[in-house]
C-alpha positions as CSV (number, residue, x, y, z in Angstrom):
1,M,24.1,9.9,-18.2
2,K,22.4,9.3,-21.6
3,F,25.8,8.4,-23.0
4,Y,26.3,5.7,-20.4
5,L,22.8,4.3,-21.0
6,F,23.6,4.3,-24.7
7,L,26.8,2.3,-24.0
8,I,24.9,-0.2,-21.9
9,S,22.2,-0.7,-24.6
10,L,24.9,-1.1,-27.2
11,F,26.7,-3.7,-25.0
12,C,23.4,-5.7,-24.6
13,F,22.7,-5.5,-28.3
14,F,26.1,-7.0,-29.2
15,L,25.8,-9.5,-26.4
16,F,22.5,-11.0,-27.6
17,S,23.2,-10.5,-31.3
18,F,26.2,-12.9,-31.1
19,S,24.7,-15.4,-28.6
20,T,23.3,-18.8,-29.5
21,S,20.0,-19.9,-28.1
22,I,19.7,-23.0,-25.9
23,Y,17.3,-24.5,-28.4
24,D,20.0,-24.1,-31.2
25,I,22.6,-25.9,-29.0
26,Q,20.3,-28.7,-27.9
27,Y,18.1,-29.4,-30.9
28,T,19.3,-32.3,-33.0
29,Q,18.1,-35.0,-35.3
30,N,21.3,-37.0,-34.8
31,I,20.5,-40.5,-33.5
32,S,23.3,-40.1,-31.0
33,G,21.7,-37.0,-29.5
34,S,24.9,-35.0,-30.0
35,S,24.6,-31.2,-30.4
36,P,25.3,-29.7,-33.8
37,Y,27.6,-27.2,-31.9
38,E,29.7,-30.0,-30.3
39,G,33.3,-28.8,-29.9
40,Q,32.5,-25.2,-30.7
41,T,32.6,-22.2,-28.3
42,V,29.2,-20.5,-27.9
43,T,27.6,-17.8,-25.8
44,T,24.1,-18.4,-24.5
45,T,21.7,-17.1,-21.9
46,G,19.1,-18.6,-19.5
47,I,17.8,-18.7,-15.9
48,V,19.3,-21.1,-13.4
49,T,16.7,-23.7,-12.4
50,R,18.8,-26.0,-10.1
51,V,22.4,-26.1,-8.7
52,F,24.0,-29.4,-7.8
53,G,27.5,-28.6,-6.5
54,V,29.5,-27.7,-9.7
55,N,26.5,-28.5,-11.9
56,A,24.1,-25.7,-12.8
57,Y,21.1,-26.1,-15.1
58,I,19.8,-23.2,-17.1
59,Q,16.6,-22.8,-19.1
60,D,15.0,-20.1,-21.3
61,D,11.6,-21.6,-22.0
62,T,9.2,-24.4,-21.0
63,L,9.2,-25.9,-24.5
64,P,11.3,-29.0,-25.4
65,W,15.0,-28.5,-26.2
66,H,15.3,-25.4,-24.0
67,G,17.4,-26.7,-21.0
68,L,21.1,-27.1,-20.7
69,L,23.8,-28.1,-18.2
70,I,26.6,-25.8,-17.3
71,Y,29.5,-27.7,-15.7
72,N,31.8,-25.9,-13.3
73,P,30.8,-22.3,-13.9
74,P,33.6,-19.8,-13.1
75,T,31.2,-17.7,-11.0
76,P,29.0,-19.1,-8.2
77,V,25.3,-19.0,-9.2
78,E,22.0,-19.4,-7.4
79,V,18.5,-20.6,-8.5
80,G,16.7,-17.7,-10.2
81,D,19.9,-16.0,-11.5
82,S,19.6,-14.8,-15.1
83,V,23.0,-15.5,-16.7
84,T,25.1,-15.2,-19.9
85,V,27.7,-17.9,-20.3
86,T,30.5,-18.6,-22.8
87,G,32.2,-21.9,-23.2
88,Q,32.8,-25.0,-25.3
89,V,29.9,-27.4,-26.1
90,V,30.9,-30.9,-24.9
91,E,29.1,-34.3,-25.1
92,Y,29.9,-36.0,-21.8
93,N,28.7,-39.6,-21.9
94,G,25.9,-38.5,-24.2
95,K,24.9,-35.4,-22.2
96,T,25.2,-32.0,-23.8
97,E,26.8,-29.4,-21.6
98,I,28.9,-26.3,-21.6
99,S,32.0,-27.6,-19.8
100,N,34.3,-25.3,-17.8
101,P,33.0,-22.1,-19.4
102,T,35.5,-19.2,-19.8
103,S,33.1,-16.6,-18.6
104,L,29.7,-16.2,-16.9
105,T,27.9,-13.0,-16.2
106,I,24.9,-12.7,-13.8
107,L,22.5,-10.3,-15.5
108,A,19.8,-10.3,-12.8
109,K,18.8,-12.2,-9.6
110,D,15.5,-13.7,-8.3
111,R,14.0,-14.2,-11.7
112,K,11.0,-16.5,-12.1
113,I,12.1,-20.0,-13.0
114,P,10.8,-21.5,-16.2
115,G,8.8,-24.6,-15.2
116,P,8.7,-27.2,-13.9
117,V,7.2,-28.7,-17.1
118,I,4.6,-31.3,-16.1
119,I,5.1,-34.5,-18.2
120,S,4.3,-38.2,-17.8
121,T,6.9,-40.7,-16.6
122,G,6.7,-42.6,-19.9
123,E,7.3,-39.5,-21.9
124,A,10.3,-38.1,-19.8
125,S,13.1,-40.4,-21.2
126,Q,13.6,-38.4,-24.4
127,E,16.5,-36.3,-25.7
128,K,14.2,-33.2,-26.0
129,W,13.8,-33.1,-22.2
130,E,17.5,-33.3,-21.4
131,G,18.6,-30.4,-19.1
132,M,15.0,-29.3,-18.6
133,F,13.3,-28.7,-15.2
134,V,10.3,-31.1,-15.3
135,Q,7.8,-32.7,-12.9
136,V,6.0,-36.1,-12.9
137,Q,2.9,-36.7,-10.7
138,N,0.9,-39.3,-8.9
139,C,3.6,-42.0,-9.4
140,V,4.5,-45.2,-7.5
141,V,8.0,-46.6,-6.7
142,T,8.2,-49.8,-8.9
143,Q,11.9,-50.7,-8.5
144,I,14.9,-49.9,-6.3
145,T,18.2,-50.4,-8.1
146,S,20.5,-48.9,-5.5
147,S,20.5,-46.4,-2.6
148,R,20.8,-43.7,-5.2
149,E,18.6,-45.0,-8.0
150,W,15.0,-46.1,-8.2
151,N,12.1,-46.2,-10.7
152,V,8.7,-44.6,-10.6
153,D,5.6,-45.1,-12.9
154,D,2.4,-43.1,-13.2
155,G,0.9,-45.7,-15.4
156,S,2.5,-44.5,-18.7
157,G,5.9,-46.2,-18.3
158,E,8.9,-46.2,-15.9
159,L,11.3,-43.3,-15.2
160,V,14.6,-43.6,-13.4
161,I,15.1,-41.3,-10.4
162,Y,18.7,-40.6,-9.6
163,E,19.7,-39.0,-6.3
164,D,22.7,-36.7,-5.9
165,N,24.8,-37.8,-2.9
166,S,24.5,-34.3,-1.4
167,Y,20.8,-33.9,-2.0
168,P,19.1,-37.3,-1.1
169,V,15.4,-38.0,-1.0
170,T,13.9,-39.3,2.3
171,T,14.2,-43.1,2.2
172,E,11.8,-44.6,-0.2
173,S,10.3,-48.2,-0.4
174,L,8.6,-50.2,-3.0
175,N,5.0,-49.1,-3.6
176,D,5.6,-45.7,-2.0
177,T,3.4,-43.1,-3.7
178,F,4.5,-39.6,-4.6
179,I,2.2,-36.7,-5.3
180,F,5.0,-35.2,-7.4
181,I,8.7,-35.6,-8.1
182,R,10.5,-32.7,-9.9
183,G,14.0,-32.0,-11.0
184,C,16.3,-31.7,-14.0
185,M,16.5,-34.4,-16.7
186,D,20.0,-35.9,-17.0
187,E,21.5,-38.4,-19.3
188,Y,24.3,-40.9,-18.8
189,N,25.3,-43.1,-21.8
190,G,21.8,-43.1,-23.3
191,K,20.0,-43.7,-19.9
192,Y,17.7,-40.7,-19.0
193,E,17.4,-39.9,-15.3
194,L,15.3,-37.4,-13.3
195,K,17.5,-35.7,-10.7
196,P,15.5,-34.1,-7.8
197,F,17.0,-31.6,-5.4
198,G,16.4,-33.7,-2.3
199,D,13.1,-33.7,-0.3
200,S,12.2,-30.2,-1.6
201,D,11.6,-31.8,-5.0
202,A,9.9,-35.0,-3.9
203,L,6.4,-34.9,-2.3
204,K,5.4,-38.3,-0.8
205,S,1.9,-39.3,0.1
206,I,1.2,-41.8,2.9
207,D,-1.2,-44.5,3.8
208,G,-2.9,-42.8,6.8
209,S,-3.4,-42.3,9.5
210,G,-2.9,-39.5,12.0
211,Y,-4.3,-37.9,15.2
212,I,-7.6,-36.3,16.1
213,N,-8.0,-33.6,18.8
214,V,-11.4,-32.4,19.9
215,N,-12.0,-29.3,22.1
216,P,-13.6,-28.9,24.6
217,K,-13.2,-32.4,26.0
218,F,-15.7,-32.2,28.8
219,F,-19.4,-31.3,28.8
220,S,-22.4,-30.9,31.1
221,D,-25.2,-33.5,31.0
222,S,-27.9,-32.9,28.3
223,S,-26.2,-29.7,26.9
224,Y,-25.8,-28.3,23.4
225,N,-22.2,-27.4,22.6
226,N,-19.9,-25.9,20.0
227,I,-16.9,-28.1,19.4
228,R,-13.7,-27.8,17.3
229,I,-12.2,-30.9,15.7
230,D,-8.5,-30.7,14.6
231,I,-7.2,-33.4,12.3
232,I,-3.5,-33.9,12.1
233,P,-2.2,-36.4,9.4
234,D,0.4,-39.0,10.2
235,V,3.8,-38.0,8.8
236,D,6.6,-40.2,7.4
237,T,8.2,-37.5,5.3
238,I,8.8,-33.8,5.9
239,Y,5.5,-33.2,4.2
240,G,2.9,-35.6,5.6
241,Y,0.2,-35.6,2.9
242,V,-2.9,-37.7,2.7
243,K,-5.7,-37.7,0.1
244,Y,-8.9,-39.1,1.7
245,L,-10.4,-38.2,5.1
246,K,-13.4,-39.8,6.9
247,L,-14.9,-38.4,10.2
248,T,-17.7,-40.2,12.1
249,L,-19.9,-38.6,14.7
250,N,-22.4,-40.5,16.7
251,Q,-25.5,-38.4,16.2
252,K,-27.4,-36.9,13.3
253,L,-26.3,-33.3,12.6
254,S,-27.5,-30.6,10.3
255,I,-25.1,-30.1,7.4
256,D,-25.4,-26.3,8.0
257,S,-24.0,-26.8,11.5
258,I,-20.6,-28.2,10.2
259,K,-17.9,-25.9,8.8
260,V,-14.6,-27.1,7.4
261,L,-11.8,-24.6,7.6
262,C,-9.0,-25.1,5.2
263,D,-5.5,-23.6,5.4
264,S,-2.9,-23.1,2.7
265,S,-1.8,-26.7,3.0
266,L,-4.9,-27.9,1.2
267,L,-3.5,-27.5,-2.2
268,N,-6.5,-28.3,-4.3
269,F,-9.5,-28.1,-1.9
270,D,-13.0,-26.9,-2.7
271,S,-16.4,-27.5,-1.3
272,T,-17.3,-30.1,-4.0
273,K,-14.9,-32.5,-2.4
274,I,-16.9,-32.6,0.9
275,F,-19.6,-35.3,1.2
276,F,-22.0,-36.0,4.0
277,D,-23.9,-39.2,4.9
278,T,-26.4,-39.1,7.8
279,T,-28.5,-41.6,9.5
280,A,-30.8,-41.3,12.5
281,T,-27.9,-41.8,14.9
282,S,-24.7,-40.7,13.0
283,T,-23.1,-38.2,10.6
284,I,-20.2,-39.2,8.3
285,L,-18.0,-36.5,6.7
286,N,-15.8,-37.5,3.8
287,I,-13.3,-35.3,2.0
288,N,-11.9,-36.8,-1.2
289,N,-9.1,-36.2,-3.6
290,I,-7.1,-33.5,-1.8
291,S,-3.5,-32.9,-1.0
292,F,-3.5,-32.5,2.7
293,K,-1.0,-31.8,5.4
294,D,-0.7,-30.0,8.8
295,T,-4.1,-29.4,10.5
296,L,-7.6,-29.4,9.2
297,K,-10.1,-27.6,11.4
298,I,-13.8,-28.7,11.5
299,Y,-16.3,-26.7,13.6
300,V,-19.5,-28.3,14.7
301,K,-22.4,-26.2,16.2
302,N,-25.0,-27.5,18.6
303,Y,-23.5,-30.9,19.3
304,F,-25.9,-32.4,21.9
305,F,-24.1,-34.2,24.7
306,T,-25.9,-36.8,26.8
307,K,-23.3,-39.4,27.6
308,E,-19.7,-40.4,26.9
309,D,-19.2,-40.2,23.1
310,T,-16.4,-41.0,20.7
311,I,-15.4,-39.2,17.5
312,K,-13.5,-41.3,15.0
313,F,-11.2,-40.4,12.2
314,Y,-9.7,-42.3,9.2
315,S,-7.4,-41.3,6.4
316,G,-5.2,-42.6,3.6
317,V,-4.2,-42.3,0.0
318,D,-6.8,-44.9,-1.2
319,S,-10.5,-44.3,-0.4
320,T,-11.0,-48.1,0.0
321,L,-8.1,-48.6,2.4
322,L,-8.5,-45.9,5.0
323,L,-6.6,-46.4,8.3
324,P,-7.9,-45.4,11.7
325,A,-6.2,-42.6,13.6
326,K,-3.8,-43.5,16.4
327,N,-6.3,-42.1,18.9
328,F,-10.1,-41.5,18.8
329,S,-11.4,-38.6,20.8
330,V,-13.7,-39.4,23.7
331,L,-16.1,-36.7,24.8
332,K,-16.7,-37.0,28.6
333,K,-18.9,-35.6,31.3
334,I,-17.3,-32.8,33.5
335,P,-15.2,-34.7,36.1
336,F,-15.9,-32.5,39.0
337,E,-18.8,-30.9,40.8
338,N,-19.0,-27.7,42.7
339,V,-16.6,-25.7,40.5
340,I,-16.2,-22.2,42.1
341,D,-14.9,-18.9,40.7
342,I,-11.2,-18.1,41.2
343,S,-12.2,-14.7,42.7
344,E,-13.9,-16.7,45.4
345,V,-10.7,-18.5,46.1
346,Q,-8.8,-15.2,46.3
347,S,-11.4,-13.6,48.7
348,T,-10.1,-12.8,52.1
349,S,-11.3,-12.4,55.7
350,D,-8.3,-10.2,56.8
351,G,-7.6,-8.4,53.5
352,Y,-4.6,-10.5,52.6
353,N,-5.0,-14.2,53.1
354,S,-7.6,-16.5,51.4
355,K,-10.5,-17.5,53.5
356,Y,-10.2,-21.0,51.9
357,V,-6.7,-21.7,53.2
358,G,-6.5,-25.5,54.0
359,Q,-9.6,-26.3,52.1
360,V,-9.9,-28.4,48.9
361,V,-11.5,-26.4,46.0
362,V,-12.2,-27.1,42.3
363,V,-11.7,-24.3,39.7
364,K,-11.6,-23.9,36.0
365,G,-9.3,-21.6,34.2
366,I,-7.0,-20.8,31.3
367,V,-3.2,-20.9,31.8
368,T,-1.9,-17.4,31.6
369,G,1.7,-18.1,32.9
370,G,3.1,-21.4,31.6
371,A,4.9,-23.9,33.7
372,K,8.1,-23.5,31.6
373,V,8.5,-20.0,33.0
374,F,7.1,-20.4,36.5
375,S,8.2,-23.9,37.6
376,P,10.8,-23.0,40.3
377,T,12.7,-26.3,40.5
378,S,13.2,-29.6,38.6
379,T,11.2,-31.4,41.4
380,S,8.0,-29.3,41.3
381,T,5.7,-27.5,39.0
382,G,4.1,-24.0,39.1
383,F,2.0,-21.9,36.8
384,Y,-0.9,-19.4,36.8
385,I,-4.5,-19.7,35.6
386,Q,-7.3,-17.3,35.2
387,D,-11.1,-17.3,34.7
388,E,-13.5,-14.4,34.0
389,T,-13.4,-13.4,37.7
390,G,-9.7,-13.6,38.7
391,G,-6.4,-15.4,38.6
392,V,-4.4,-17.7,40.9
393,N,-1.1,-19.5,41.2
394,V,-1.0,-23.3,40.9
395,Y,1.7,-25.4,42.5
396,S,2.7,-29.0,43.2
397,S,5.7,-30.5,44.9
398,N,4.6,-34.0,43.7
399,D,4.8,-33.3,40.0
400,P,8.4,-32.9,38.7
401,F,8.8,-30.0,36.3
402,N,5.7,-30.7,34.2
403,T,5.9,-28.4,31.2
404,S,2.6,-29.6,29.7
405,F,0.7,-26.6,31.3
406,K,1.2,-24.1,28.4
407,E,-0.1,-20.6,28.0
408,G,-3.6,-20.7,26.5
409,F,-4.6,-24.2,27.7
410,E,-7.8,-24.5,29.7
411,I,-8.0,-26.9,32.6
412,F,-10.1,-28.2,35.5
413,L,-8.1,-28.2,38.7
414,R,-8.7,-29.7,42.2
415,G,-6.3,-28.8,45.0
416,T,-5.8,-27.4,48.5
417,V,-5.6,-23.6,49.0
418,T,-2.3,-22.4,50.6
419,E,-0.5,-19.1,51.2
420,Y,3.2,-19.0,50.2
421,N,4.9,-15.8,51.3
422,G,1.6,-14.0,50.8
423,L,0.9,-15.6,47.4
424,T,-2.4,-17.5,47.2
425,E,-1.9,-21.0,45.6
426,I,-3.9,-24.0,44.8
427,K,-1.7,-27.0,45.5
428,Y,-2.6,-30.2,43.6
429,S,-1.3,-33.7,44.5
430,S,-1.4,-35.6,41.2
431,P,-1.7,-34.5,37.5
432,D,-3.5,-37.7,36.8
433,T,-6.4,-37.3,39.2
434,D,-6.5,-33.5,40.0
435,I,-6.0,-31.9,36.6
436,Y,-8.0,-32.4,33.4
437,F,-7.4,-30.6,30.1
438,I,-10.5,-29.0,28.7
439,N,-9.1,-27.2,25.7
440,D,-5.6,-27.2,24.2
441,T,-6.3,-25.1,21.1
442,I,-4.8,-22.0,22.7
443,S,-7.3,-19.6,24.3
444,F,-6.5,-15.9,24.7
445,V,-6.8,-14.0,27.9
446,E,-7.0,-10.2,27.6
447,P,-4.9,-8.5,30.3
448,T,-6.6,-6.1,32.8
449,I,-5.3,-2.6,32.2
450,L,-4.1,-0.9,35.4
451,T,-5.6,2.5,35.6
452,N,-3.6,5.7,36.2
453,S,-1.7,5.4,39.5
454,Q,-3.1,1.9,40.2
455,G,-0.5,-0.6,41.4
456,V,-0.3,-4.4,41.9
457,S,-2.1,-5.4,45.1
458,E,-4.1,-8.2,46.8
459,I,-7.1,-7.2,44.7
460,N,-5.5,-8.2,41.4
461,E,-3.0,-10.8,42.6
462,G,-2.8,-13.8,40.2
463,R,-4.4,-11.8,37.3
464,L,-2.8,-11.0,33.9
465,L,-2.2,-7.3,34.1
466,K,-0.9,-4.5,31.8
467,V,0.7,-1.1,32.5
468,S,0.5,1.3,29.6
469,Y,2.9,4.1,29.3
470,G,4.9,3.3,32.4
471,K,8.1,5.2,33.1
472,I,11.2,3.1,33.9
473,L,12.7,4.4,37.1
474,T,15.6,1.9,37.8
475,L,17.8,-0.4,35.9
476,P,17.3,-4.2,36.3
477,V,19.2,-5.6,39.3
478,D,19.8,-9.2,40.3
479,A,17.4,-10.6,42.9
480,G,17.5,-14.3,43.6
481,T,16.7,-16.3,40.4
482,G,15.6,-13.1,38.6
483,K,16.1,-9.5,37.9
484,N,13.9,-6.6,39.2
485,F,13.3,-3.1,38.0
486,Q,10.8,-0.4,38.8
487,I,8.3,1.5,36.7
488,Q,6.1,4.4,37.5
489,N,2.4,4.3,36.7
490,G,1.1,7.7,37.5
491,F,1.8,8.2,41.2
492,S,2.3,4.4,41.8
493,V,5.7,2.6,41.7
494,I,5.5,-1.0,40.5
495,D,8.2,-3.7,40.9
496,V,8.7,-5.7,37.7
497,R,10.4,-9.1,37.8
498,I,12.0,-11.0,35.0
499,N,12.8,-14.6,35.9
500,E,15.9,-16.3,34.4
501,S,13.5,-19.0,33.0
502,T,12.0,-16.4,30.6
503,G,15.2,-16.6,28.5
504,L,15.3,-12.8,28.3
505,Y,18.7,-12.3,30.0
506,S,20.5,-12.6,26.7
507,D,17.9,-10.6,24.7
508,P,18.7,-7.0,23.5
509,I,15.6,-5.8,25.3
510,M,17.5,-5.9,28.6
511,S,19.9,-3.2,27.4
512,Q,16.9,-1.0,26.5
513,L,15.5,-1.0,30.1
514,V,17.0,2.4,30.9
515,S,15.7,4.9,33.4
516,G,13.4,7.5,31.9
517,K,12.1,5.5,29.0
518,L,8.4,4.8,28.5
519,I,7.3,1.1,28.4
520,N,4.2,-1.1,28.2
521,V,4.5,-4.0,30.5
522,T,2.3,-7.1,30.6
523,G,2.6,-9.7,33.3
524,I,1.1,-11.7,36.2
525,G,0.3,-10.0,39.5
526,G,2.5,-11.9,41.9
527,Q,3.6,-11.5,45.5
528,Y,6.7,-12.4,47.6
529,D,6.5,-11.3,51.2
530,N,7.9,-13.5,54.0
531,T,6.8,-11.3,56.8
532,T,3.3,-11.3,58.3
533,P,0.7,-9.9,57.7
534,Y,1.9,-10.4,54.0
535,K,0.8,-7.1,52.7
536,S,3.8,-6.1,50.6
537,G,6.1,-7.6,48.0
538,Y,3.7,-7.3,45.1
539,Q,5.3,-7.7,41.6
540,L,4.4,-7.7,38.0
541,L,5.9,-11.0,36.7
542,V,7.0,-10.9,33.0
543,R,6.4,-14.1,31.0
544,K,8.0,-13.5,27.5
545,L,9.5,-10.9,25.2
546,S,6.2,-9.6,23.9
547,D,5.3,-8.6,27.5
548,L,7.9,-5.8,27.3
549,E,7.3,-3.0,24.7
550,I,9.6,0.0,24.7
551,I,7.8,3.2,23.6
552,E,9.6,5.9,21.9
553,N,8.6,9.1,23.6
554,P,7.1,11.3,20.9
555,D,7.9,15.0,20.8
556,D,5.3,16.9,22.9
557,T,4.3,19.7,20.6
558,T,1.3,20.7,22.7
559,F,3.1,21.4,26.0
560,S,4.6,24.9,26.2
561,V,5.5,27.4,29.0
562,K,6.1,31.1,28.3
563,T,6.9,33.9,30.8
564,F,7.2,37.7,30.5
565,P,8.4,40.1,31.4
566,N,11.4,38.2,32.8
567,P,13.1,39.7,34.8
568,F,10.3,41.7,36.4
569,S,10.3,44.3,39.1
570,T,7.6,44.3,41.8
571,D,9.0,47.7,42.9
572,Y,7.6,49.2,39.7
573,G,4.3,47.3,40.1
574,Q,5.1,44.7,37.5
575,V,3.7,41.2,37.6
576,L,4.9,38.0,35.9
577,R,2.6,36.6,33.2
578,I,2.8,32.7,32.8
579,E,1.2,31.1,29.8
580,V,0.9,27.3,29.9
581,G,-0.2,25.5,26.7
582,G,-1.6,22.0,26.6
583,L,-4.6,19.7,26.0
584,N,-7.9,19.8,27.8
585,I,-7.4,16.2,28.9
586,E,-4.1,17.1,30.5
587,K,-3.7,18.5,34.1
588,F,-1.1,21.1,35.1
589,T,0.4,22.0,38.5
590,V,2.4,25.3,38.6
591,K,4.7,26.0,41.6
592,I,7.5,28.5,42.4
593,F,10.6,27.6,44.4
594,D,13.5,29.7,45.6
595,I,17.1,29.0,44.5
596,N,17.5,26.6,47.4
597,G,14.5,24.5,46.5
598,R,12.2,25.8,49.1
599,H,8.5,26.1,48.1
600,I,7.4,29.7,47.7
601,V,3.9,29.5,46.3
602,T,1.5,27.3,44.2
603,L,-0.3,29.1,41.5
604,A,-2.3,26.1,40.1
605,E,-2.9,22.5,41.0
606,N,-4.3,19.8,38.6
607,Q,-5.8,22.5,36.4
608,S,-7.1,21.2,33.1
609,G,-5.9,22.5,29.7
610,S,-4.2,25.7,28.7
611,T,-4.2,28.6,31.1
612,T,-2.7,32.0,31.8
613,L,-1.5,32.7,35.4
614,I,-0.2,35.9,37.1
615,W,2.5,36.0,39.8
616,D,2.7,39.2,41.8
617,G,6.0,38.2,43.4
618,K,4.4,37.2,46.8
619,N,4.8,34.0,48.7
620,K,2.1,31.6,50.0
621,Y,1.8,33.8,53.1
622,G,1.1,37.0,51.1
623,S,4.5,38.5,51.8
624,K,6.6,40.2,49.1
625,C,9.5,38.1,47.9
626,S,13.0,39.6,48.0
627,P,14.8,40.4,44.7
628,G,16.7,37.4,43.3
629,V,16.5,34.2,41.3
630,Y,13.5,31.8,41.6
631,I,12.5,28.6,39.8
632,L,9.2,28.1,38.0
633,N,8.1,24.5,37.9
634,V,5.2,23.4,35.6
635,A,4.2,19.7,35.9
636,K,1.9,18.0,33.4
637,I,0.1,14.7,33.8
638,D,-1.4,13.3,30.6
639,D,-4.3,10.9,30.2
640,K,-1.9,7.9,30.4
641,G,-0.7,9.1,33.8
642,Y,2.7,10.0,32.4
643,L,4.3,13.0,34.2
644,K,6.4,15.6,32.5
645,S,7.8,18.8,34.0
646,V,9.5,22.0,32.9
647,N,11.7,24.3,35.0
648,K,12.4,27.9,34.1
649,P,14.5,30.5,36.0
650,L,12.7,33.7,37.1
651,V,14.3,36.9,38.2
652,I,12.7,39.5,40.5
653,S,14.7,42.7,39.9
654,T,14.8,45.9,42.0
655,K,15.1,49.7,41.5
656,L,18.6,51.0,40.6
657,K,19.9,53.5,43.1
């Protein structure tokens, strides 16, 4: 092994001893810019910074004269490859390159790229930057020569930007501003050009504006409220950056009550860039000189609501030319009176049907089952909502497949209570007058855990439920527009339904739904029973992939069953000793059956923890059992309600004659 390491070290020594540095190849005092190695064959090393088709740029430092073009390498390379290349130095229209190299070896992959080197636009057009990975910043488009060539200037002088046909930059216009443009410096007949790798190398800023979203959107009269303001910048590139933000609120607020939450898209944000201006009736928040995209979250505590109010937002790349958002958020008074709990809607007089059937009610709840999953047809809409007290189905035949009701959204709802095949529904007429969105920043509803042996029933219909450590009893089978399978929760059997609209039919999870496996299942408590009095057909309705969690059944090292002596002879006065090992939180039932499965005797029932039992060979009536083979059955139920049993053969022998 040491010998091979020695050979490798020796190879590397010779390789680098006879190589020529990129600096030596590029550095020149010749007015033409030609390399002193022009026409010679050299070997050099570097890290790939950019690949444009058959052009690969390599670099070994961030100092001038340390970048070089490799034309048509014999081996495909990727950005970050450390390579050694051998070939002839060629001056192609004034550009130094190794053209059609004879060999290229990839020494390592995913190496850190040298650069980009930050320079000014006026400095970039020099021989020393040829082949280098560089970046210019805060520049403006000053001239457009063609669809592939345009100039930018950061105030120090113009620089030509040249787009490769295969890697274009999003359409640019005169006076467009760029936060940065990076790429490799190229040369063509004495004209220096910066060559970006498409949009990933060109970050454009925009002149406002954007959108503003405030939650919640409705308030009680004369109430103090905590609100969240989301600011989303307008986007005319794949980035969508702005530099200046201004937010106005129509009341005086304490600075301590406002918190600005910044995510990773705020590239250069700190608290010194936040400025407040307050009057007796307003608060203005300014954020200056940032690179901003995506969503900025502003939290306001104790916002006092007395009447309809408007929150305004402005943004742009110039603090003196801010543009208003496309929408201002209007805070409004709660649109309905007499809002009742959902559990009240679900309450019954006969144990199955809502006592509000036929009546108009108003409720407030969070969507737990989105319309995209539970809308049955293209001419109607259905979904589930839940408050702190209960859940209920929502339906409309007047609202064609409206997918705006997404999981986590909070709404006010007005509608008529109906019963559809046993399922309590609130049926609304119009989304414009009967439904108002309170909050669309995605709220989370914690599922109710079904206890051991608890099933889906009228008491939890419409709620988000979860079964932990259920045992799959049957494979999924087709049933209308969905597939059904059964799981065991302790002593209860629960029907689980997967609608085709969940998109799970083609997911690998379906092949894992095999009898005997353990599973956690989350879903909505639903019902489909078209026969009065509508007391059956309860189902757990799956919504998405994360609602199904297959559990690998761990080896049970605590559960053990030992018997001795076995065989044993009652004729000699022997008894069978049965030792059951387990945890104190587990319960054991021990029974004995004959070879035909008939029950002989029960020795223990729901006994906690480890135990030792004695069988004297008698049945449950006290009579002595005949010699022969018997079956010992020990069943264990753990704290999750999962049942596991062990069967062992027992033999009662007799005296030999």
